[in-house]
TIPATOR-992637 format. One record per residue (C-alpha): residue number from 1; x, y, z. Coordinates in pm, 1 decimal, always signed. Layout:
<sepas>
     k          x          y          z
   NUM          X          Y          Z
...
</sepas>
This chain:
<sepas>
     k          x          y          z
     1    +1534.3    +1216.2     -193.7
     2    +1582.0    +1544.6      -10.1
     3    +1302.1    +1798.6      -18.9
     4    +1426.3    +2157.6       -6.1
     5    +1071.4    +2288.6      +31.3
     6    +1015.0    +2136.8     +373.2
     7    +1037.1    +2388.6     +660.3
     8    +1326.1    +2355.8     +901.0
     9    +1224.8    +2228.2    +1244.2
    10    +1334.1    +2325.3    +1590.3
    11    +1581.6    +2102.4    +1771.6
    12    +1411.3    +1784.5    +1897.5
    13    +1395.6    +1702.3    +2266.6
    14    +1569.9    +1383.1    +2375.3
    15    +1501.1    +1148.9    +2661.7
    16    +1868.0    +1183.7    +2769.4
    17    +2163.9    +1417.5    +2716.0
    18    +2235.4    +1257.8    +2376.8
    19    +1998.0    +1108.0    +2122.4
    20    +1941.1     +737.3    +2181.2
    21    +2031.5     +561.2    +1856.7
    22    +1977.1     +193.6    +1775.3
    23    +2174.0      +48.9    +1481.9
    24    +2027.0     -277.1    +1355.3
    25    +2335.1     -422.6    +1180.5
    26    +2712.9     -412.2    +1218.8
    27    +2856.1     -113.3    +1029.2
    28    +3211.7       -9.4     +938.8
    29    +3429.9      +18.7    +1252.5
    30    +3505.7     +386.0    +1185.0
    31    +3132.8     +460.7    +1154.1
    32    +3044.5     +277.8    +1475.1
    33    +3328.3     +451.5    +1659.1
    34    +3208.4     +794.3    +1549.3
    35    +2847.5     +713.8    +1639.6
    36    +2963.3     +603.5    +1984.6
    37    +3133.0     +941.0    +2033.9
    38    +2829.3    +1142.6    +1927.0
    39    +2528.4     +947.1    +2052.6
    40    +2397.7     +712.5    +2316.9
    41    +2418.1     +426.7    +2069.1
    42    +2323.8      +59.2    +2082.5
    43    +2520.8     -139.8    +1825.1
    44    +2461.0     -486.1    +1683.5
    45    +2807.6     -637.9    +1711.5
    46    +2676.2     -987.1    +1634.5
    47    +2538.3     -860.1    +1300.4
    48    +2243.2    -1097.8    +1323.4
    49    +1930.4     -949.7    +1160.7
    50    +1688.5     -830.1    +1426.2
    51    +1357.9    -1011.6    +1459.3
    52    +1031.5     -823.3    +1430.4
    53     +990.5     -831.7    +1808.9
    54    +1344.4     -700.0    +1858.1
    55    +1277.0     -414.7    +1616.0
    56     +952.5     -328.9    +1796.6
    57    +1139.3     -321.3    +2128.9
    58    +1410.9      -99.3    +1980.8
    59    +1155.7     +141.5    +1832.7
    60     +985.6     +173.8    +2169.9
    61    +1297.9     +304.8    +2341.3
    62    +1505.2     +513.2    +2099.4
    63    +1509.8     +856.4    +1942.2
    64    +1667.0     +734.9    +1616.8
    65    +1653.1     +397.0    +1443.8
    66    +1922.2     +310.8    +1187.6
    67    +1783.6      +16.6     +985.8
    68    +1898.8     -151.9     +666.1
    69    +1723.4     -326.4     +377.8
    70    +1693.7     -644.2     +588.5
    71    +1458.7     -467.5     +831.9
    72    +1090.4     -458.7     +734.5
    73     +924.5     -169.1     +916.0
    74     +550.8     -173.7     +856.8
    75     +257.0      +44.1     +955.8
    76     +176.4     -148.5    +1271.9
    77     +534.0     -124.6    +1397.0
    78     +543.1     +249.7    +1335.7
    79     +203.8     +299.7    +1499.7
    80     +333.0     +122.4    +1810.3
    81     +666.8     +303.1    +1824.6
    82     +763.3     +502.6    +2129.6
    83     +688.8     +873.7    +2142.9
    84    +1060.5     +955.1    +2132.5
    85    +1122.3     +794.2    +1793.5
    86    +1143.4    +1086.9    +1554.0
    87    +1396.7     +976.5    +1291.4
    88    +1452.1     +660.5    +1090.4
    89    +1797.4     +710.9     +937.1
    90    +1816.1     +430.5     +683.9
    91    +2153.6     +283.7     +587.7
    92    +2116.1     +251.7     +209.1
    93    +1930.9     +423.0      -71.8
    94    +1626.0     +197.2     -102.5
    95    +1343.0     +264.2     +142.7
    96    +1068.4      +33.3      +16.8
    97    +1110.3     -173.7     +336.3
    98     +980.5     +123.2     +538.4
    99     +616.8     +235.8     +537.3
   100     +686.9     +599.4     +454.4
   101     +325.3     +712.7     +473.6
   102     +287.8     +563.7     +822.0
   103     +609.2     +733.1     +932.4
   104     +488.0    +1068.4     +799.8
   105     +157.1    +1032.2     +981.2
   106     +347.6     +991.5    +1309.6
   107     +578.0    +1284.8    +1236.8
   108     +878.2    +1054.6    +1199.4
   109    +1132.7    +1172.0     +945.3
   110    +1298.6     +915.9     +716.7
   111    +1637.8     +962.2     +556.0
   112    +1846.7     +746.6     +325.0
   113    +2197.5     +743.9     +176.6
   114    +2163.0     +797.3     -199.6
   115    +2447.4     +799.8     -448.4
   116    +2722.3     +626.8     -253.4
   117    +2667.3     +279.8     -402.4
   118    +2612.5     +385.7     -764.1
   119    +2947.8     +281.3     -905.9
   120    +2978.3      -26.3     -685.1
   121    +2643.9     -165.5     -799.0
   122    +2707.9      -71.5    -1161.8
   123    +3037.8     -260.9    -1147.4
   124    +2865.8     -578.8    -1024.9
   125    +2595.5     -542.9    -1290.6
   126    +2864.8     -503.9    -1555.1
   127    +3044.3     -812.2    -1426.5
   128    +2724.4    -1010.3    -1483.3
   129    +2660.9     -846.2    -1822.5
   130    +3001.9     -973.8    -1929.6
   131    +3001.9    -1296.5    -1732.0
   132    +2670.5    -1450.3    -1835.7
   133    +2716.8    -1432.6    -2216.4
   134    +3075.2    -1556.5    -2174.5
   135    +2968.0    -1843.0    -1943.4
   136    +3209.0    -1742.3    -1669.0
   137    +3035.5    -1937.8    -1393.2
   138    +3030.2    -2253.7    -1602.8
   139    +3397.6    -2216.1    -1687.7
   140    +3518.6    -2155.7    -1331.9
   141    +3310.2    -2450.6    -1213.0
   142    +3473.2    -2675.8    -1471.7
   143    +3819.7    -2581.4    -1352.9
   144    +3735.1    -2607.1     -982.5
   145    +3588.3    -2956.8    -1027.6
   146    +3902.6    -3070.6    -1208.3
   147    +3701.2    -3152.3    -1521.0
   148    +3871.5    -2915.0    -1766.6
   149    +4059.9    -3117.7    -2027.2
   150    +4229.7    -2827.1    -2200.8
   151    +4165.3    -2574.2    -2474.2
   152    +3938.2    -2678.6    -2760.7
   153    +3814.5    -2476.2    -3058.6
   154    +3454.7    -2555.6    -2970.9
   155    +3486.8    -2546.8    -2590.6
   156    +3256.3    -2323.9    -2384.4
   157    +3152.5    -2101.6    -2671.2
   158    +2982.5    -1791.2    -2541.7
   159    +2847.6    -1481.2    -2710.5
   160    +3040.6    -1164.4    -2784.6
   161    +2923.0     -833.2    -2643.6
   162    +3006.5     -594.3    -2925.5
   163    +2703.2     -502.8    -3133.5
   164    +2452.5     -663.0    -2897.7
   165    +2157.2     -470.8    -2755.1
   166    +2170.2     -399.2    -2383.0
   167    +1830.2     -297.5    -2249.3
   168    +1840.5      -93.9    -1929.1
   169    +1512.2      -80.8    -1737.3
   170    +1536.6     +215.2    -1500.3
   171    +1774.0     +493.9    -1599.4
   172    +1851.9     +653.6    -1265.5
   173    +2201.6     +691.3    -1124.5
   174    +2288.8     +321.2    -1144.3
   175    +2126.4     +263.7    -1482.9
   176    +2322.4     +554.0    -1627.1
   177    +2645.7     +426.7    -1473.2
   178    +2584.4      +86.4    -1632.4
   179    +2510.1     +245.7    -1970.3
   180    +2833.4     +446.0    -1944.6
   181    +3033.4     +126.2    -1883.6
   182    +2848.5      -70.3    -2150.2
   183    +2935.6     +177.2    -2421.4
   184    +3305.2      +93.9    -2378.1
   185    +3227.1     -269.8    -2459.1
   186    +3055.8     -185.6    -2786.6
   187    +2704.3     -259.0    -2662.3
   188    +2409.3      -74.2    -2812.6
   189    +2216.2      +74.1    -2520.2
   190    +1839.3     +116.3    -2524.8
   191    +1641.8     +205.6    -2215.5
   192    +1302.4     +240.1    -2053.2
   193    +1230.4     +498.8    -1787.0
   194     +931.4     +690.2    -1650.1
   195    +1043.4     +975.0    -1872.6
   196    +1327.7    +1013.3    -2122.1
   197    +1660.6    +1159.6    -2018.9
   198    +1768.1    +1497.6    -2156.2
   199    +1898.6    +1459.7    -2510.3
   200    +2247.2    +1571.4    -2403.1
   201    +2264.3    +1287.6    -2148.5
   202    +2134.7    +1037.4    -2404.3
   203    +2404.0    +1151.8    -2645.1
   204    +2675.9    +1123.2    -2381.7
   205    +2565.9     +769.8    -2291.5
   206    +2490.8     +663.3    -2647.4
   207    +2148.9     +551.5    -2528.2
   208    +1809.5     +564.7    -2696.7
   209    +1475.0     +581.5    -2521.7
   210    +1194.2     +337.4    -2604.7
   211     +855.4     +434.4    -2464.4
   212     +693.1      +90.8    -2472.4
   213     +859.1     -157.3    -2240.5
   214     +721.8     -461.0    -2425.6
   215     +873.0     -337.1    -2749.8
   216    +1202.7     -279.7    -2573.4
   217    +1211.3     -618.6    -2401.0
   218    +1176.8     -786.2    -2739.1
   219    +1493.3     -609.7    -2858.6
   220    +1714.2     -721.9    -2572.6
   221    +2012.0     -949.3    -2607.7
   222    +2086.6     -863.5    -2245.0
   223    +1833.0     -699.8    -2013.6
   224    +1942.3     -536.4    -1688.5
   225    +1707.2     -411.5    -1417.6
   226    +1775.2      -89.7    -1225.1
   227    +1430.9      +34.9    -1122.3
   228    +1294.8      +70.9     -768.1
   229    +1052.0     -180.5     -624.2
   230     +697.4      -42.4     -625.5
   231     +356.0     -197.1     -668.7
   232     +386.2     -111.6    -1039.7
   233     +726.2     -278.2    -1082.6
   234     +669.3     -585.3     -864.1
   235     +676.8     -885.0    -1099.5
   236     +772.9     -655.7    -1387.9
   237     +942.5     -944.6    -1565.2
   238     +675.5    -1212.4    -1577.5
   239     +603.1    -1508.1    -1805.4
   240     +446.0    -1286.4    -2070.1
   241     +748.6    -1058.6    -2093.9
   242     +997.2    -1345.9    -2086.7
   243     +809.7    -1490.1    -2384.9
   244     +871.7    -1162.8    -2570.3
   245    +1250.0    -1191.4    -2533.5
   246    +1477.9    -1327.0    -2802.0
   247    +1574.2    -1692.6    -2765.4
   248    +1921.5    -1695.6    -2611.9
   249    +1889.6    -1360.5    -2435.0
   250    +1997.2    -1311.3    -2074.2
   251    +1875.2    -1108.2    -1777.2
   252    +2065.9     -929.6    -1501.2
   253    +1914.6     -815.7    -1170.6
   254    +2109.3     -617.9     -911.5
   255    +1808.0     -411.2     -797.7
   256    +1539.7     -603.1     -606.5
   257    +1447.9     -971.6     -632.5
   258    +1075.4     -900.3     -644.3
   259    +1108.1     -726.6     -980.2
   260    +1114.9    -1073.8    -1136.7
   261     +851.8    -1346.4    -1118.5
   262    +1094.4    -1616.6    -1007.0
   263     +890.9    -1912.7    -1131.6
   264     +862.8    -1748.4    -1474.0
   265    +1238.4    -1685.9    -1475.6
   266    +1316.7    -2046.7    -1391.4
   267    +1079.5    -2167.8    -1663.9
   268    +1244.8    -1937.5    -1918.6
   269    +1587.6    -2073.0    -1821.6
   270    +1475.8    -2434.4    -1830.2
   271    +1302.4    -2409.9    -2168.1
   272    +1598.9    -2228.7    -2324.0
   273    +1426.3    -1895.7    -2385.6
   274    +1701.1    -1742.8    -2170.2
   275    +2061.4    -1855.0    -2203.8
   276    +2144.5    -1741.2    -1853.1
   277    +2098.2    -1489.0    -1574.8
   278    +2308.7    -1280.8    -1339.3
   279    +2136.1    -1238.7    -1002.5
   280    +2253.0    -1047.3     -697.8
   281    +1908.2    -1021.4     -536.0
   282    +1625.8    -1265.6     -465.4
   283    +1261.5    -1242.9     -352.6
   284    +1319.5    -1444.7      -33.4
   285    +1672.3    -1357.1      +75.7
   286    +1886.3    -1524.9     +194.1
   287    +1705.7    -1823.9      +42.3
   288    +1799.3    -1895.7     -318.7
   289    +1596.2    -2143.3     -522.5
   290    +1800.9    -2458.1     -581.5
   291    +1697.5    -2460.7     -948.2
   292    +1883.2    -2132.0     -994.5
   293    +2188.3    -2264.9     -813.9
   294    +2188.5    -2579.4    -1027.8
   295    +2163.0    -2400.2    -1362.0
   296    +2511.0    -2392.6    -1516.5
   297    +2482.5    -2039.3    -1649.6
   298    +2315.9    -1852.2    -1366.3
   299    +2552.1    -1633.1    -1167.0
   300    +2410.6    -1642.9     -813.5
   301    +2574.2    -1364.1     -614.2
   302    +2506.2    -1299.3     -242.5
   303    +2368.9     -941.9     -265.8
   304    +2713.1     -781.9     -293.1
   305    +2628.9     -497.2     -530.7
   306    +2713.1     -238.7     -265.3
   307    +2974.5     -446.1      -84.4
   308    +3285.3     -230.1      -95.5
   309    +3461.0      -97.4     +210.8
   310    +3461.2     +252.3      +62.9
   311    +3090.6     +251.8      -17.8
   312    +2979.0     +112.5     +316.0
   313    +3189.1     +367.7     +503.3
   314    +3052.0     +652.7     +291.3
   315    +2697.0     +534.7     +355.4
   316    +2760.5     +529.2     +729.2
   317    +2899.6     +881.7     +714.1
   318    +2579.6     +995.4     +542.6
   319    +2374.3     +835.2     +820.2
   320    +2578.0    +1027.0    +1078.1
   321    +2534.2    +1353.2     +886.4
   322    +2158.4    +1303.2     +863.0
   323    +2131.0    +1240.0    +1237.5
   324    +2350.6    +1538.9    +1321.9
   325    +2147.8    +1777.5    +1107.0
   326    +1825.1    +1647.6    +1259.8
   327    +1956.7    +1661.1    +1617.4
   328    +2064.1    +2022.9    +1563.5
   329    +1713.7    +2115.7    +1452.1
   330    +1789.7    +2135.1    +1080.8
   331    +1645.9    +1950.0     +784.7
   332    +1848.7    +1632.0     +718.7
   333    +2022.2    +1653.7     +379.5
   334    +1881.3    +1319.4     +262.9
   335    +1526.1    +1341.5     +393.5
   336    +1296.2    +1120.0     +185.6
   337     +997.8    +1280.0      +13.5
   338     +674.1    +1139.1     +148.9
   339     +479.8    +1306.6     -131.0
   340     +598.6    +1031.6     -362.6
   341     +411.1     +772.6     -161.0
   342     +100.8     +976.4     -102.9
   343     +211.9    +1120.8     +231.5
</sepas>
């Protein structure tokens, strides 16, 4: 989140003629080409996630680090970074994998790329909101295994969407985009957020605010998570809250895997409290619990919420813009507020 109140800085001094930039993952070809023109850049053509030791080595010898959500950058790594590291230009909106307070204490700016993946992620969430009640995974599996014997009046009966209650937990950009899509399918949208949206926005989305999350969870036919991962939201959906849900409800998560207590989720699926789940994120990626894979009505997606060529290119362009503003001595447009994490 940019902070317009921060004072502009003077142009930073680099160890060479151009800023030394390390990019931790393979980005869009057009983005990498432009970075190569502008900076002394080290690219990761193999696209293998960097180890902790590799990240530490990179941070010791660059002016700018361009990490992604797969890179955990903790306090110790920031404390040991080289004196030249002055910008962490994150590729992606989420920054919970970076210790923002530690970065601020070292005078290292952090930027992100908000907004570019809103529609892409909302589309994937909507696919799961439709697909889980209609048993899409189960049906495609039946056909692919050659076990489908033809149409039957009682075959693969799912649940219709119209008139059902969609609960949106986290009504930021993506939550609002999901609510906007859901309205077209006849879903009743109720939501929980740190504070209610303006009444005009609620009216436009056809959404109603419920202050108590436990009360709201109990209303859900389908619950979809769109909140950031914080210490308050970690394990937000636990055994107690799953027990509050209607029998036959479903849950969708395209935000962060750690928002859900995975053992509690699996128990709720196995005992029938939940009819299914749509998951694009997991607490131990890329590992996915085999019990989730084996469940016939769990859509297990490989973290593709933001995986469109257009979105990834736009995110890379934002990274470039943030670095250029910083290198010219100006405030990056997407500088992250450290005040929100106590910095």
